[in-house]
C-alpha positions as CSV (number, residue, x, y, z in Angstrom):
1,M,-40.6,13.2,21.1
2,Q,-40.2,10.2,23.3
3,L,-38.6,8.2,20.5
4,Q,-36.2,11.1,19.8
5,R,-35.2,11.3,23.5
6,R,-34.6,7.5,23.7
7,S,-32.5,7.6,20.5
8,M,-30.4,10.4,21.9
9,L,-29.6,8.5,25.1
10,S,-28.8,5.3,23.2
11,T,-26.4,7.3,21.0
12,L,-24.8,8.7,24.1
13,A,-24.3,5.3,25.6
14,A,-22.9,3.9,22.4
15,A,-20.8,6.9,21.4
16,A,-19.7,8.3,24.7
17,V,-16.3,9.0,23.2
18,C,-17.8,11.6,21.0
19,P,-20.1,14.4,22.4
20,I,-20.0,16.1,19.0
21,C,-21.3,12.9,17.4
22,L,-23.9,12.8,20.1
23,S,-24.9,16.3,19.6
24,R,-25.3,15.8,15.8
25,G,-27.5,12.8,16.5
26,A,-25.0,10.6,14.6
27,S,-24.3,7.0,15.1
28,A,-21.2,5.7,16.8
29,E,-19.6,5.4,13.4
30,G,-20.2,9.1,12.8
31,A,-22.2,11.1,10.2
32,A,-22.1,10.4,6.5
33,A,-19.4,12.4,4.8
34,H,-21.8,14.4,2.6
35,E,-23.9,15.6,5.6
36,K,-23.6,19.3,6.2
37,N,-21.6,20.2,9.3
38,W,-22.2,22.8,12.0
39,D,-19.8,25.3,13.5
40,Y,-19.5,28.4,15.6
41,D,-19.1,31.0,12.9
42,G,-19.8,31.6,9.2
43,E,-22.7,30.0,7.4
44,E,-22.8,27.1,9.9
45,A,-22.9,29.4,13.0
46,P,-25.4,28.9,15.8
47,E,-28.0,31.2,14.3
48,Y,-28.2,28.8,11.3
49,W,-28.1,25.5,13.1
50,G,-31.9,24.9,12.9
51,D,-31.8,25.2,9.1
52,L,-28.8,23.0,8.4
53,K,-30.6,19.7,8.7
54,P,-34.2,18.6,9.6
55,E,-32.8,16.9,12.7
56,F,-31.5,20.2,13.9
57,K,-34.9,22.0,13.8
58,T,-35.2,22.1,17.6
59,C,-32.2,24.5,17.7
60,S,-34.4,27.2,16.2
61,I,-37.9,26.2,17.4
62,G,-37.2,24.7,20.8
63,T,-38.6,26.5,23.9
64,Q,-36.2,25.0,26.5
65,Q,-32.9,25.7,24.9
66,S,-29.4,26.0,26.5
67,P,-27.3,27.8,27.6
68,I,-29.0,30.6,29.4
69,N,-28.2,33.7,31.4
70,L,-28.1,32.6,35.1
71,A,-29.9,35.7,36.6
72,K,-32.6,36.2,39.2
73,P,-32.9,32.6,40.3
74,V,-35.5,31.4,42.8
75,H,-34.0,30.0,46.0
76,S,-35.0,26.4,46.6
77,E,-34.2,23.4,48.7
78,L,-32.6,21.3,46.0
79,S,-31.9,17.6,46.3
80,P,-28.2,17.2,47.1
81,L,-25.8,16.0,44.4
82,V,-24.0,12.8,45.2
83,I,-20.9,12.6,43.1
84,D,-19.1,9.3,42.8
85,W,-16.5,9.7,40.0
86,K,-13.7,7.2,39.6
87,P,-10.1,7.8,38.4
88,L,-9.7,7.1,34.7
89,P,-7.0,6.7,32.1
90,L,-6.5,10.2,30.8
91,T,-7.4,10.0,27.1
92,V,-7.7,13.5,25.6
93,V,-9.4,13.6,22.2
94,N,-9.5,16.5,19.8
95,L,-13.0,16.6,18.3
96,G,-12.5,19.7,16.2
97,H,-15.0,21.8,18.3
98,T,-13.5,20.9,21.7
99,I,-11.4,18.4,23.5
100,Q,-13.0,15.6,25.4
101,I,-12.1,13.1,28.1
102,K,-13.9,9.8,28.2
103,A,-15.0,8.7,31.7
104,A,-14.6,5.4,33.6
105,P,-17.8,3.3,33.1
106,D,-18.7,3.2,36.8
107,S,-18.5,7.0,37.6
108,T,-21.9,8.3,38.6
109,I,-23.8,11.3,40.0
110,S,-27.1,11.1,41.8
111,E,-29.8,13.7,42.2
112,G,-33.0,13.2,44.1
113,G,-32.4,9.4,44.2
114,E,-31.9,9.2,40.4
115,K,-28.5,7.9,39.3
116,F,-26.8,9.1,36.1
117,T,-23.6,7.6,34.6
118,L,-20.7,9.9,33.6
119,A,-20.0,9.4,29.9
120,Q,-17.4,12.2,29.2
121,F,-16.5,15.8,30.0
122,H,-15.4,18.6,27.7
123,F,-14.6,22.3,27.7
124,H,-16.0,25.6,26.3
125,H,-14.3,29.0,25.8
126,P,-15.8,31.4,26.8
127,S,-18.3,29.9,29.2
128,E,-21.6,29.0,27.6
129,H,-23.7,30.0,30.6
130,L,-23.6,33.6,31.7
131,I,-23.7,34.9,35.3
132,D,-25.9,38.1,35.4
133,G,-25.0,38.7,31.8
134,S,-21.3,38.1,31.9
135,H,-19.3,35.2,30.5
136,M,-16.6,33.4,32.5
137,P,-13.3,32.5,30.7
138,M,-14.2,28.8,30.4
139,E,-16.7,26.2,31.4
140,I,-16.5,22.4,31.8
141,H,-19.5,20.2,31.0
142,F,-19.6,16.8,32.7
143,V,-22.2,14.8,30.7
144,H,-24.1,12.0,32.4
145,F,-27.0,9.8,31.2
146,N,-29.8,7.7,32.7
147,E,-31.4,5.4,30.1
148,K,-34.2,4.2,32.4
149,K,-35.4,7.8,33.1
150,D,-34.9,8.8,29.4
151,A,-32.9,11.9,30.5
152,A,-29.4,13.3,30.9
153,L,-27.7,15.4,33.5
154,V,-24.9,17.8,32.8
155,L,-22.9,19.4,35.5
156,G,-21.3,22.7,34.5
157,I,-18.3,24.2,36.3
158,F,-16.9,27.6,35.5
159,I,-13.2,28.3,35.2
160,V,-11.9,31.8,36.1
161,E,-8.5,33.3,35.9
162,G,-6.4,32.8,39.0
163,A,-3.9,30.3,40.3
164,A,-2.7,27.6,37.9
165,S,-4.6,24.3,38.2
166,P,-2.4,21.2,38.3
167,A,-5.4,19.1,37.3
168,L,-6.1,21.2,34.2
169,G,-2.4,21.3,33.5
170,E,-2.4,17.5,33.2
171,I,-5.2,17.8,30.5
172,F,-4.0,20.8,28.6
173,S,-0.4,19.7,28.4
174,N,-1.6,16.5,26.6
175,M,-4.1,18.3,24.4
176,P,-3.7,17.1,20.8
177,K,-3.6,19.9,18.2
178,T,-5.2,18.1,15.3
179,K,-8.8,17.0,14.9
180,G,-9.2,13.3,15.4
181,E,-6.0,12.8,17.4
182,N,-5.9,11.5,20.9
183,V,-3.3,11.3,23.6
184,T,-3.5,8.8,26.5
185,T,-1.4,9.3,29.7
186,L,-1.5,8.3,33.3
187,T,-4.6,7.9,35.5
188,F,-6.6,11.1,36.2
189,D,-9.1,11.8,38.9
190,P,-11.9,14.0,37.6
191,K,-12.9,14.9,41.2
192,K,-9.8,17.2,41.2
193,L,-11.8,19.5,38.9
194,L,-14.6,20.0,41.5
195,P,-14.7,23.2,43.7
196,A,-15.1,22.8,47.4
197,K,-18.8,23.8,47.4
198,L,-21.6,22.3,45.3
199,D,-24.2,25.1,45.6
200,R,-25.7,25.3,42.2
201,F,-28.2,26.7,39.7
202,R,-30.8,24.2,38.4
203,Y,-33.0,24.3,35.3
204,E,-34.4,22.1,32.5
205,G,-32.7,22.6,29.2
206,S,-31.1,21.2,26.1
207,L,-27.9,20.1,24.5
208,T,-25.9,23.2,23.5
209,T,-24.9,21.8,20.2
210,P,-27.1,20.3,17.4
211,P,-29.6,18.7,17.4
212,C,-30.2,20.8,20.6
213,S,-32.5,18.1,22.1
214,E,-34.3,19.2,25.2
215,I,-33.4,16.3,27.5
216,I,-30.9,17.9,29.9
217,H,-31.2,18.4,33.7
218,W,-28.8,21.3,34.0
219,N,-26.8,21.8,37.2
220,V,-24.3,24.6,37.1
221,L,-22.2,25.2,40.1
222,R,-21.9,28.6,41.7
223,A,-18.4,28.1,42.9
224,S,-15.7,28.1,40.2
225,I,-12.2,26.6,39.8
226,T,-9.2,28.6,38.7
227,A,-6.7,28.4,35.9
228,S,-3.8,30.6,35.1
229,A,-3.9,33.1,32.3
230,D,-1.5,30.9,30.3
231,Q,-3.7,27.8,30.8
232,I,-6.7,29.6,29.6
233,K,-4.8,31.0,26.6
234,T,-3.6,27.5,25.7
235,F,-7.2,26.3,25.2
236,A,-8.5,29.6,23.8
237,S,-5.8,29.5,21.1
238,M,-7.5,26.4,19.7
239,F,-11.2,26.8,20.4
240,T,-13.9,29.5,20.6
241,N,-16.9,27.3,21.1
242,A,-19.8,28.9,23.0
243,R,-23.4,29.0,21.8
244,P,-25.1,32.3,22.6
245,A,-27.5,32.4,25.6
246,Q,-31.1,31.4,24.8
247,P,-34.3,32.7,26.2
248,L,-35.5,31.3,29.6
249,N,-39.1,31.5,28.4
250,R,-41.5,29.9,30.9
251,R,-38.9,27.9,32.8
252,F,-37.9,28.2,36.4
253,L,-34.2,28.9,37.3
254,L,-33.6,27.6,40.7
255,E,-30.6,27.9,43.0
256,G,-29.7,26.1,46.2
């Protein structure tokens, strides 16, 4: 298990431009062409992920899987999140399952004195996490890693329908339509995607895509940001990419 966790974090550091490659456990060069893919519907849908490849077995037998339904949390005095994200060249990549923006190398987040480096962020429609059994229209995942502690931290932010978001507009207006394409534009500040309050849910979980490795410190913000109906429709017309909620099992869901 320790070797698998170290391998996953090394892959994240080497292939930060590709969360799909990371979640497949592939190298930076990508998986071999003959390897079976995974998807969100059909014979490669989430319920079959654990059977597609031996490396994906955790998707079906893991006990700390993500996402989950965020319900009945235990109130706790959580360590504050210290977010120090830097502006970055806005390179939007279409990975086939989502779009991704690679982060500046010196963007970090700290929790309880541990520092994690932001590798990339990407989007899901509908949200992967649920609030009291209900999906939100979208969710952003900011993926950070910490090689020394052999763990990763993902910050989740919900997007709900409301006022148009200029920050999301910058991304969605440059969203390439074809898998493998990327578009680079002017500098973008990822902090513009943060809500005003950082109250959050906290639990231990996994990647939400194969191989579903259980290495993630999940922090999902209670406060959401808004996007217009047209902005949400723009993304939803290209991607439906949410894994179903997984059992909480014997884990604690905290809020603070």
